[in-house]
C-alpha positions in Angstrom: 83.4 -26.1 -52.3 81.9 -28.8 -54.6 79.0 -26.9 -56.4 78.7 -29.5 -58.9 77.4 -31.8 -56.3 75.0 -29.2 -54.9 73.8 -28.7 -58.3 73.0 -32.2 -59.0 71.5 -32.7 -55.8 69.1 -30.0 -56.2 68.1 -31.2 -59.7 67.6 -34.6 -58.5 65.3 -33.4 -55.8 67.5 -34.4 -53.2 67.8 -32.1 -50.1 70.4 -29.7 -48.8 71.8 -28.5 -46.0 73.4 -25.5 -45.3 74.2 -22.8 -42.6 72.0 -19.6 -42.6 72.4 -16.6 -40.6 71.5 -18.2 -37.1 71.1 -21.9 -37.9 71.7 -24.5 -40.3 68.7 -24.9 -42.9 67.3 -27.6 -45.0 66.1 -27.0 -48.4 65.6 -28.0 -51.8 64.2 -26.7 -55.1 61.1 -24.9 -54.3 59.8 -25.9 -58.2 60.0 -29.7 -57.0 56.5 -30.7 -55.2 58.1 -34.1 -54.5 61.2 -32.7 -53.0 59.4 -30.0 -50.8 56.9 -33.0 -49.5 59.8 -35.0 -48.8 61.6 -32.1 -46.6 58.2 -32.0 -44.8 57.6 -35.4 -44.1 61.4 -35.2 -42.7 61.1 -32.7 -40.6 57.5 -33.5 -39.7 56.1 -30.2 -40.5 52.6 -29.7 -41.5 52.0 -28.3 -45.0 49.7 -25.6 -44.1 52.5 -23.6 -41.9 54.0 -22.5 -45.5 57.7 -22.1 -46.3 60.6 -19.5 -46.6 62.4 -19.4 -49.5 65.8 -17.8 -49.5 68.0 -16.4 -52.3 71.0 -14.4 -53.0 68.9 -11.6 -54.8 65.5 -10.4 -55.7 65.3 -11.7 -59.3 65.6 -15.1 -57.6 62.6 -14.6 -56.0 60.2 -12.5 -58.3 58.7 -15.5 -59.8 57.1 -16.5 -56.6 56.3 -12.8 -55.7 53.2 -10.9 -57.1 55.8 -7.9 -57.7 52.9 -5.8 -59.1 50.9 -5.8 -55.9 53.9 -4.2 -53.8 52.6 -0.6 -53.8 54.7 2.3 -55.0 54.9 3.9 -51.7 55.8 0.7 -49.6 58.8 -0.6 -52.6 61.4 1.3 -50.3 60.6 -0.2 -47.1 60.4 -3.6 -48.5 63.5 -3.6 -50.8 65.8 -1.5 -47.9 65.6 -4.4 -45.7 67.9 -6.6 -48.2 70.3 -8.2 -48.1 69.8 -9.0 -44.3 68.4 -11.4 -41.9 64.7 -10.2 -42.5 62.2 -12.4 -43.9 59.4 -10.7 -45.6 55.6 -11.9 -46.4 55.0 -10.5 -50.1 52.2 -11.1 -52.3 52.6 -14.6 -54.0 52.2 -15.1 -57.4 49.0 -16.7 -58.8 51.2 -19.6 -59.9 52.8 -20.0 -56.5 51.9 -23.6 -55.2 50.1 -23.8 -51.6 52.9 -26.1 -50.6 55.3 -23.3 -50.7 52.5 -20.8 -49.2 51.0 -23.0 -47.0 47.8 -22.0 -48.6 48.0 -18.3 -47.9 48.2 -15.4 -50.3 51.5 -14.4 -49.3 55.0 -15.8 -49.5 57.7 -15.7 -47.1 60.7 -14.4 -48.9 64.7 -13.4 -47.6 67.4 -12.2 -49.7 69.9 -13.4 -47.3 73.5 -11.3 -46.2 74.9 -14.3 -45.2 77.8 -15.3 -47.7 77.4 -19.1 -47.5 73.6 -19.1 -48.5 74.3 -16.5 -51.1 77.0 -18.5 -52.5 74.8 -21.4 -52.8 71.8 -19.8 -53.9 74.2 -18.1 -56.9 75.6 -21.9 -57.4 72.3 -23.1 -58.1 71.0 -20.1 -60.0 67.9 -20.6 -58.1 66.2 -19.5 -54.6 66.0 -22.3 -52.4 63.4 -23.4 -49.6 64.7 -23.0 -46.2 63.4 -24.2 -43.0 65.4 -25.0 -39.9 67.4 -28.3 -39.7 65.6 -29.8 -37.0 62.7 -32.4 -36.3 59.6 -30.2 -35.3 59.7 -29.1 -31.8 63.2 -30.1 -31.4 66.3 -27.5 -31.3 67.6 -26.2 -34.4 71.0 -27.6 -35.2 74.1 -25.4 -36.0 77.1 -27.3 -37.4 77.2 -29.6 -40.7 78.1 -32.4 -38.2 75.1 -32.3 -36.3 73.2 -32.5 -39.0 74.8 -35.4 -40.9 74.5 -37.0 -37.0 70.4 -36.1 -37.5 69.4 -36.7 -40.7 72.6 -38.6 -42.2 71.9 -40.3 -45.5 68.5 -38.4 -45.8 70.1 -35.9 -47.4 71.6 -35.1 -50.9 74.5 -32.8 -50.1 75.6 -30.9 -47.1 77.6 -27.1 -46.6 80.4 -27.5 -44.4 80.6 -24.1 -43.3 79.7 -22.1 -40.6 76.5 -20.4 -39.8 76.1 -16.6 -39.2 76.1 -14.5 -35.8 72.4 -14.1 -35.4 71.4 -15.2 -32.4 67.9 -16.0 -33.4 65.9 -17.0 -36.6 65.2 -13.9 -39.1 62.3 -11.8 -38.1 59.6 -12.2 -39.9 57.4 -9.5 -40.9 54.7 -8.1 -43.5 56.2 -5.0 -44.9 52.9 -3.8 -46.4 51.0 -4.1 -42.5 53.8 -3.8 -40.4 52.6 -7.0 -38.8 55.3 -9.1 -37.1 54.7 -12.7 -37.3 58.2 -13.7 -35.5 60.2 -11.1 -33.9 
């Protein structure tokens, strides 16, 4: 795997495509506003929907999460979900930009168990934005070839690896209230 090409594209604010547990994902550096807005424009996705961040471990997410707002009695419930195919809505750190949260007080985050995605996050040394590789309202793409056919030169790097065996996108829950936003 050419991790240096991935690191270069990420650092230059380019978009990356990579396999997730169920579909191919599109992502970028969550700290780069121009890259995030380029991703939203490409997907025709409104800013107010917010985005998911995916990471190899919680340490890559903690800068975006108001960790001290996770009550002690809920911490086991929160962290026992990971690594895994569950996205959690956690309190956003005050400095987390609204172009990630959609203007909400929470941020959607996941520590993935899908090895190719974990390897990518480790190689980048960062969490990455993770949204399905498709145009808004269209079916999600499931291979590198499909992603390249649809998005082509609009991407800076495409990871040619297999998606996981999950039959659907990750479940999204608020572990503090147990409210389910996507089953």
